[in-house]
C-alpha positions in Angstrom: -31.5 0.2 -16.0 -28.8 2.4 -14.8 -26.6 4.1 -17.3 -23.2 2.8 -17.9 -20.6 5.1 -16.5 -17.3 5.7 -18.3 -14.5 6.2 -16.1 -10.8 6.6 -17.0 -8.3 5.4 -14.4 -4.8 6.8 -14.8 -2.5 4.8 -12.9 -0.1 1.6 -12.7 -1.9 -1.4 -13.9 0.8 -3.5 -12.3 -0.3 -2.1 -8.9 -2.3 -4.4 -6.8 -4.3 -1.4 -5.4 -5.3 -0.6 -9.1 -6.7 -4.1 -9.7 -8.5 -4.4 -6.4 -10.0 -1.0 -6.9 -11.3 -2.0 -10.3 -12.3 -5.3 -8.9 -14.1 -4.3 -6.0 -15.4 -0.8 -6.9 -15.7 -0.5 -10.7 -16.8 -3.7 -11.9 -19.7 -4.4 -9.5 -21.2 -1.1 -10.3 -21.2 -1.9 -14.1 -18.7 0.8 -15.0 -17.1 0.8 -18.4 -13.2 1.0 -17.5 -10.5 2.5 -19.3 -7.0 2.3 -17.6 -4.0 4.5 -18.8 -1.1 2.6 -17.7 2.6 1.7 -18.5 3.2 -1.2 -20.7 4.7 -4.8 -19.3 1.9 -5.6 -17.3 2.4 -8.9 -15.5 0.6 -11.9 -17.0 -1.7 -12.6 -14.0 -3.1 -8.6 -14.0 -3.2 -8.6 -17.7 -5.6 -11.6 -17.7 -7.7 -10.1 -15.2 -8.0 -6.8 -17.2 -8.9 -8.7 -20.5 -11.1 -11.0 -18.8 -13.1 -8.1 -17.3 -13.2 -6.0 -20.3 -11.0 -3.4 -18.9 -9.7 -1.4 -22.2 -6.1 -0.6 -21.7 -4.6 2.6 -22.8 -0.7 2.2 -22.8 1.1 5.6 -22.1 4.0 5.3 -24.4 5.0 4.0 -27.8 5.9 0.3 -28.3 9.1 1.3 -30.2 12.3 0.5 -28.9 14.3 2.6 -31.2 12.1 5.9 -30.4 12.6 5.1 -26.6 16.5 5.3 -26.8 16.0 9.2 -27.8 15.2 11.1 -24.8 14.0 14.5 -26.2 12.2 12.7 -28.9 10.4 10.1 -26.8 9.2 12.2 -24.2 7.2 14.2 -26.8 6.1 11.3 -28.8 5.2 9.4 -25.8 2.7 12.2 -24.6 1.0 12.8 -28.0 0.7 8.9 -28.1 -1.0 9.0 -24.6 -3.3 12.0 -25.5 -4.3 10.3 -28.8 -5.1 6.9 -26.9 -7.3 8.9 -24.3 -8.7 11.2 -27.1 -9.8 8.2 -29.2 -12.4 7.0 -26.5 -13.7 10.3 -25.5 -15.9 11.5 -23.7 -16.0 9.9 -20.2 -17.8 10.6 -17.2 -14.9 10.8 -14.8 -11.1 11.1 -15.2 -9.3 9.4 -11.9 -5.8 9.8 -11.3 -4.5 7.4 -8.9 -1.0 8.3 -7.3 -0.5 11.9 -8.2 2.8 12.1 -9.8 3.5 15.0 -12.2 3.4 13.1 -15.5 0.0 11.6 -14.6 -1.5 14.9 -13.5 -0.4 16.4 -16.4 -1.9 14.1 -18.8 -5.2 14.4 -17.0 -4.9 18.2 -16.9 -4.5 18.0 -20.7 -7.7 15.9 -20.8 -9.9 18.0 -18.5 -12.3 18.9 -21.5 -13.1 15.3 -22.2 -14.9 14.5 -19.0 -17.4 16.1 -16.4 -15.3 14.8 -13.5 -11.9 15.2 -12.4 -10.5 13.0 -9.4 -7.2 13.1 -7.9 -6.5 10.5 -5.4 -3.1 10.7 -3.2 -1.8 7.7 -2.1 0.8 8.8 0.5 4.3 8.5 -1.0 3.2 11.0 -3.6 2.8 13.6 -0.8 5.1 12.6 2.0 8.4 11.9 -0.4 7.8 14.9 -2.8 9.3 18.2 -2.0 7.0 21.4 -1.7 8.1 22.4 -4.9 7.3 19.2 -6.7 3.7 19.2 -5.3 3.3 22.8 -6.3 3.6 21.7 -9.8 0.5 19.8 -9.5 -1.7 23.0 -8.6 -2.9 23.7 -12.2 -4.5 20.2 -12.2 -5.8 20.2 -8.7 -7.6 23.6 -9.5 -9.5 21.5 -12.2 -10.5 18.7 -9.9 -13.8 18.0 -8.6 -12.6 16.0 -5.6 -9.3 15.2 -4.1 -8.9 12.0 -2.0 -6.7 11.4 0.9 -6.5 8.3 3.4 -5.4 10.0 6.5 -5.6 13.5 8.6 -1.8 13.6 8.1 -2.3 13.7 4.4 -4.6 16.6 4.7 -1.8 18.6 6.8 0.7 17.9 4.1 -1.4 19.5 1.5 -2.5 22.2 3.7 1.4 22.8 4.3 1.7 23.5 0.6 -1.6 25.2 -0.5 -3.2 26.5 2.5 -7.0 25.8 2.9 -7.7 26.4 -0.7 -8.8 22.8 -1.5 -10.7 22.4 1.4 -13.9 22.0 -0.2 -12.6 19.6 -2.5 -10.8 17.1 -0.2 -12.4 13.9 0.9 -11.2 11.2 3.5 -11.4 7.8 1.7 -9.4 4.8 2.3 -8.7 1.7 0.1 -10.4 -1.4 1.0 -8.2 -4.1 2.3 -8.9 -7.4 0.4 -6.4 -9.0 2.4 -8.5 -9.2 5.5 -11.1 -11.7 3.6 -8.0 -13.7 2.6 -6.7 -14.0 6.3 -10.0 -15.3 7.5 -10.2 -17.8 4.7 -6.6 -19.0 5.6 -7.6 -19.2 9.2 -10.9 -21.3 8.4 -8.9 -23.9 6.0 -6.0 -24.4 8.4 -4.4 -23.9 11.8 -1.4 -21.6 12.3 0.9 -24.7 12.7 0.0 -25.6 9.0 0.4 -21.9 7.8 3.8 -21.8 9.5 4.9 -25.1 8.1 3.6 -24.1 4.4 6.1 -21.3 4.5 9.0 -23.2 6.0 8.6 -21.6 9.6 9.1 -23.2 12.8 6.0 -24.1 14.6 6.8 -23.7 18.1 9.0 -20.4 18.2 7.6 -16.9 18.5 7.5 -15.6 15.1 8.9 -12.0 14.8 8.5 -9.8 11.6 10.5 -7.1 10.7 8.9 -4.7 8.0 7.3 -5.7 4.8 9.3 -4.8 1.8 12.5 -4.4 0.7 13.0 -0.7 0.8 15.5 1.0 2.9 13.0 3.3 4.2 11.9 0.1 6.3 14.8 0.7 8.4 15.6 -2.9 8.8 19.3 -2.3 10.1 18.4 -0.1 12.9 15.8 -2.5 14.2 18.1 -5.6 13.7 21.0 -3.8 15.5 18.8 -3.5 18.6 18.2 -7.3 18.8 21.7 -7.8 19.9 20.8 -6.2 23.0 18.3 -8.7 24.1 19.0 -11.6 26.5 20.3 -14.5 24.3 17.8 -16.7 26.3 14.7 -14.6 25.4 16.1 -14.1 21.7 16.3 -17.9 21.5 12.7 -18.2 21.8 12.4 -16.2 18.7 12.5 -16.7 15.0 12.7 -13.8 13.0 11.3 -13.2 9.5 12.1 -10.5 7.1 10.0 -9.7 4.0 11.9 -8.5 1.2 9.7 -9.5 -1.5 9.2 -6.2 -3.4 10.1 -2.3 -3.1 13.8 -2.4 -3.8 15.8 -4.3 -6.4 19.3 -3.2 -4.5 20.9 -6.5 -4.0 23.5 -4.9 -2.0 21.2 -3.6 0.6 19.5 -7.1 1.0 22.9 -8.6 1.5 23.5 -6.0 4.1 20.7 -6.9 5.9 21.4 -10.4 5.5 24.8 -10.2 7.2 23.7 -7.9 9.9 21.0 -10.5 11.1 23.2 -13.3 10.7 25.9 -11.7 12.9 23.4 -11.8 15.9 21.4 -15.2 15.3 20.8 -18.2 13.0 16.9 -18.2 13.7 15.9 -16.1 10.9 14.7 -16.3 7.1 14.5 -13.7 4.7 11.7 -14.0 2.0 13.1 -12.3 -1.3 10.6 -14.0 -3.9 7.4 -12.6 -4.8 4.9 -14.2 -2.8 1.2 -14.8 -3.6 -1.7 -13.5 -1.8 -2.5 -16.7 0.0 1.2 -17.0 1.3 1.1 -13.5 2.3 -1.9 -13.9 4.2 -0.1 -17.1 6.0 2.7 -14.9 7.0 0.4 -12.4 8.7 -1.5 -15.4 10.5 1.8 -16.8 11.3 3.4 -13.8 12.8 3.1 -13.1 16.8 5.0 -9.7 16.9 5.5 -7.2 14.0 7.8 -4.3 13.9 7.0 -1.4 11.9 9.6 1.4 11.5 9.8 2.8 8.2 10.4 6.4 7.8 7.2 7.8 6.4 3.7 6.0 5.8 0.2 7.2 5.1 -1.6 4.3 6.6 -0.2 1.0 5.0 -2.4 -2.2 4.3 0.5 -4.5 5.5 0.6 -2.7 8.8 -3.3 -3.0 9.4 -3.1 -6.6 7.9 -0.9 -7.8 10.8 -3.0 -6.0 13.2 -6.1 -7.7 11.8 -4.2 -11.2 11.9 -3.6 -10.8 15.7 0.0 -9.8 15.7 1.2 -7.5 18.5 2.5 -4.6 16.6 5.6 -2.2 17.6 5.1 1.0 15.7 7.5 3.9 15.4 5.9 7.1 17.2 6.7 9.2 14.2 4.1 7.0 12.2 1.1 8.4 13.8 -2.3 6.8 12.6 -4.8 9.2 14.5 -7.8 7.4 12.5 -7.0 4.1 14.1 -6.4 5.4 17.6 -9.7 7.3 17.7 -11.4 4.1 16.9 -9.6 2.1 19.9 -7.1 0.0 17.8 -4.3 -0.9 20.0 -0.5 -1.0 19.1 2.7 -0.3 21.0 4.8 2.8 20.0 8.4 3.5 20.5 9.9 6.8 19.9 13.6 5.4 19.8 15.0 2.4 18.5 17.0 1.6 21.4 13.4 1.2 23.3 12.8 -2.0 21.5 14.9 -4.6 23.5 13.2 -3.6 26.7 9.7 -3.8 24.9 10.3 -7.1 23.0 11.5 -8.8 26.3 8.3 -7.6 28.1 5.8 -8.8 24.9 7.8 -12.1 24.7 7.6 -12.8 28.4 3.8 -12.0 28.6 2.5 -12.6 24.8 -0.9 -14.1 25.9 -1.7 -11.1 27.9 -1.0 -8.9 25.1 -3.2 -10.9 22.9 -6.2 -10.7 25.0 -5.8 -6.9 25.4 -5.5 -6.5 21.7 -8.3 -9.0 20.8 -11.0 -6.4 19.7 -8.7 -5.0 17.2 -10.1 -7.0 14.2 -13.7 -6.0 14.6 -12.7 -2.4 14.6 -10.7 -2.5 11.6 -13.2 -4.5 9.7 -15.8 -1.7 10.0 -12.8 0.8 9.3 -10.8 -0.5 6.4 -12.5 -3.5 4.8 -13.5 -3.6 1.0 -17.3 -3.8 1.9 -16.7 -0.7 4.3 -15.3 1.8 1.6 -16.4 0.9 -1.9 -19.7 2.7 -1.7 -17.9 5.9 -0.8 -15.7 5.4 -3.7 -18.6 4.9 -6.2 -20.5 8.0 -4.8 -17.5 10.0 -6.0 -18.5 9.4 -9.6 -22.3 9.9 -9.4 -22.6 12.7 -6.4 
């Protein structure tokens, strides 16, 4: 019988990526799981962790009085966090998911408790951090046995800061996308019209979805502005969906987006409440055209989910996905936002032809980004 590995994950237990990683990589391999996480995990996730014997090590003291004293709380939270981790030592691996300075600092202070340190960059922890911020991780990265990234672009970001000093540690491994299976399940259970009706979308219009979160980085306003330049007869064939279900609690920005789209058309809906996995899959399946224009992106799951579900995707040229292009994944690029009206007009007028030419995207993506395709690579980090 295989010896049970003891793995400490340092990451946010409220992240669907952490939950799915535990679900698809750690649990099937009979790993004893410790999760160092912030408190206030949502009820559904908490039930999952408890029912699967994931031991939660909270990274801050549950004391409202202490948390009101800035200098004291910082030191006491670190000591409390270390106490929680040291209590269950040793570990076969300590694995940081999302390399912020506090997580890497804790992992560095615990490096003697494990035979392997692994750091997984997610994307924004590289692209939305300054060189100075990333350099602060050096002492920890020096201790790591492996550093994982998802794209070549992430490698070049690390190289820009540290040159080639970590080349022998860097491994490219993506997160498996569970939603692929959910998309196929929805398609097997109901037709597209039923999916649309369930979400309150018109069944006969062309569904155009803009962005996948409420973050201003999605650049909704710049995209929406371009819709006003489309021939009204063409635009009338379209129903616009804006998903703002997570990523930003700034209601002012959401209201700004609402006013902007309202000034152009009444054929729209904004989803601003949390959507369950099945409804997210329905939205992917319902969408004919998806516009992706956020400022930076490593290789987002949502972007891949729309491609997998058969949408015609317009992608900002600054968001290069060499890994997808090399494998033959098709999508349409635009360099400037003012290219969007002519591209949309052409797609709307020739939608079926585009669908046929993009038909093979799903088969390629399943081999590249499905849970089944990548889980073994993650497990091998712990045993190799």
